N, C-alpha and C positions, 0 to 999 in steps of 0.2 A: 401116236394116238391115232383112234380108227372113230368116222362117228358117219351118220347115213342120213339123206338130208331126204321132205319130201315138199316139196313148195306144190301145190297148188292152185290154180288160177280159173276161176270162173264170172265170169259174165252171163248175164242176164237183159237182156231185150226187150222192150218193149214190144214190138213185131219184128217178124222174121225177117234175118239179110241175108242178102239172096250170094252173096260172096261175103268172104274173107280171108286176108292178105296179113298177116304176122309176124312178127320179128321176135326173134327174146337171145336173149342172155345170161340161161341158166343154168347150162352146164358149168363145171368147175374147172379153171386153167390148174398148167404142170408150170409145176415153177419148183425150186431147188427145197423148199422145205413141205409140198403136197404134192401127192400122188391120186388121180383119181383110182378106182378099181373095177368100177363097175357100175355103170347109167343106164336110165333108162326115158324115152320120152314119150308119152300116153298124149296121147291130141282125143277130145269128142266135141261134133263130128270128123270123122279118119280124115284126113283131110284129104284131096284129088294130087296133089303133087308136097315133097318134100326133101330138105337138102340141108346142109352146114357149109361153110365154111368157114376160114380163120383171118377177122378180118385184122387191115393194115395195121392194128398194134397187136396183133394175136390173140385178139377174145376169140371164141367160138362162137359164132353166130349161126341160128339154127330158123331155118326160115319155111311157113306154111301157107297156103294155097286150099282154101275149103273154101269147096264149089259147090255144095250140097246147102237145101233156105236150111239156118236155124235160131233158136231164138235163146239156144243159152250153145255157151263156147266154155266148157271145163279142157284141161292144158295140165299135165302132172309131169313134173320131173323128181326123178329117184335118182341118187345116186350114193354109193361110200366113197371115203378117204380115206387118208392116211397122211397125217401130222408128222412130222420131223421138226421137233425143240428146232430153238432160234437161237444167235447172239441175244444175252440182253446185254441189261444197260447199261451196267457198272464195266465191259466189255468196253463199251463201245465212246467212251461218252475223251481218251485223251484223239483225236482228229484234227484235224482240222478246222480255223476259227468259218465263222461263215462268210465274213465279208474276203479270206484269202478262195471259198467253197465258191463267190459271186464272182470277183476275182477271174476264176479259172472256168468256169461257165461264158463269163465275155466277154475272154481276152484269149481260150482256147475246146472252142463252141467243138471242134471237128475232133476231141481227144474226146466230146462226150457228148456225143453226136444222137448218145440214147433219153439224154433228159432235155434237151433243147426243145425239142416238141413241145411241154408240158411244162414252161417256163411265164406262156402271155396268157393275157386277158380271152376268156371265152363270152359265147353269150348269160351265162348262169355268173361267172365267177369274172369280175370287171374290173385289174389292177384300180390301186385309189391311196392317197395321200394316209384317209383314215384309216386304211386298212395297214398299213404303213405302219404308222404313227401307236394303231395297233400291237403291230407284234413287236417295237423296239422296246418294249416294258419289256421286253424279255429274249430279245438280241441287244445284251449294249458290250459295247468294240469286243473285242477279241478275246469272247466267249467262243469256247466249241459250238461248230455248228449244233449235234446232238445234242448237248447236252440243254441248249437254247429250244431247240426244238420241243426236248420234254418241258421244260419250261411255260410255253405258250401250247402245250397240253396242256397241263395242274392248271393254267389261268384259265383259258377255259370252261374247263370245266367247274371251277370256283366260282364264276360270275358267270353262264349262261343255266340259265334253269330249262328240263328238258319239259317241254310240251306239243303233247300231239295235235291240243289244238292253236297253238299262233301261228302256226304254219302254213303254205301248204309246198307245192309241188315251182309255186308261178310267185312266190316270195322275197322279193328281191335283196339281197348281201344286204345290203347300208340298213334296210329295212332290218335284219336279225340283226346286227350291229348297234340298233338302240335302242333297241327289245332286249335282247337278254334271252332271249328268251326261244325252244325251237326244236329242231328231233336232229338224230342222225346226221342225215344226209347235210342242212343246216349248215347245223357244225363242222363238218370236211368242208364243206366250201367256207366258211369263212376263214378255216384255219388256212385252202390253198391261197383265200385269195392275201391273206396277211404276209404270206412267205412268199408270194412268187410275184408283191409287192414290193418284198428290199430283194429284188433280182434275182427268188434259188426258185429251182428245181419241184417241183414235186405232184401225183398221180391221182388222182379220186379213185379207189378204189371198193369194189364194191361184193359183199357177197352173207353169210350167216357168224353164228353168233352165238357160242350153246349160251343160254340165259341158268340160272340161277333162283331154283324156290326156295323158299324159308326152308329152317330145320321142323326135318317132319314131315310137309309135306313133298307130296309125288308133283313130278312136274308133268307138267299138262299139255294136252299131243294137238300142235299149233300156237303154241303162248311162243313162241319168236316169231320174228319178222325179219327180212333184209334191215339187212348193215350198210352200213358208214362207214371209210374211215381215210386215210392219209398216207400213204409213202413217201416218204424227200429220201431224195440224188444227193450223197455225198461219194467224194470221186473213192478213197479210201473205202468204204463199206462198201460201198454199191446203194441199190435199195433197204431203205428199211422206214416200217408204218410203226405209226402210232393212232391213239382210237382218244380220239379226243371228246367223247359219248362219256366212258368210261374207267379213264387216265392211265391210261396202261397202253405200253409198247406192245406192239402187237406175240405171241406167243397159238399156243398149242390148240387156242377156244375159235378161232378167228379163220373164217373155209373163204376162198377167194373164189370169186366167181370169174365177171372180170376187171380192171381197172382202162382209165381212158381220164381224157383234161377235167371232162365234167360227168354228171350222172345222166345230160345227153347223152356223147360213147354210152353205158350201156345200160339201159332202162332194161328191168327182169324180159319185158311186153310190151312191143305197140306194133299197130298197123292201121289199116283201113280195113273200113265194112261198106258196105253199098247195103242202104236198109236198116232198118234195125232200134231209126230211134233213140230213147233214151233209154239209157247204160246201165246196169246195176256191176258194181264190181263188187266181190269179196277174194282175200288172200289170206291163206294159211299157208303159215312155214313152221317145220318143225322138224331141228336134228335128235339124235337120238348118238350119246355115247355106245360104241358098240362094246367097250371093256364092260356099260352099265345093265346092257343086257344081255351079256353073258354069266355073270353075275347069279 
């Protein structure tokens, strides 16, 4: 399956900005199941300096330095990706129990170095006993790891309500757990906190997802948004992705941009500006299936 993605970020400032430096995570990763066919990154005003590199997690980082005075900053990321099918759930459930995986991560860390950095608390995801208690409703004794993760995915989907007004980027995880409301970022952090509180390894994945309009209605340009989900480490299967917001395992409708320990590692765009006063942000994302376009 091929998709074209356009992500526009526009900042409007109340007064002129004399200089701006920005760090971007907007272009997709190469993975076993995903290949980037083409990409462009546009910025207005045109940057005086622009560079890119891979960070310590293998994500692409783009750096922009804008020296021209401006009151509007527009960044547009466009790319085309091809996605391959991933293994489906029934083929994955016969594996080690979650207790066995926890024991391996604790006692054989040198054999699982790719996972050990994703086991601990961060500023946005603090492990706790309430989170462990929440997880144990799904992680019953001797249950296969991935079966338990799927049960936790379903539990979050059933018990928590998607509500964009309930939280913001600074809302603590314990408040999300109590209020049972939030957005995809909150649900991903919640699931990660629950898993890590049991001693398991998981990472935060950012990207995009194809949305489906009601029958008979066209897809709306700009109707899609950045999305977040969770990738869980299983020694037998490697990293396996789950989406608690949509109650599913990740397949060919999730486009991966970056992954990290939490949202702070993979923010789509952040930076520093000199001047500007109050800022107003507008973000628009469009995900288009190319097979649909061709038809």
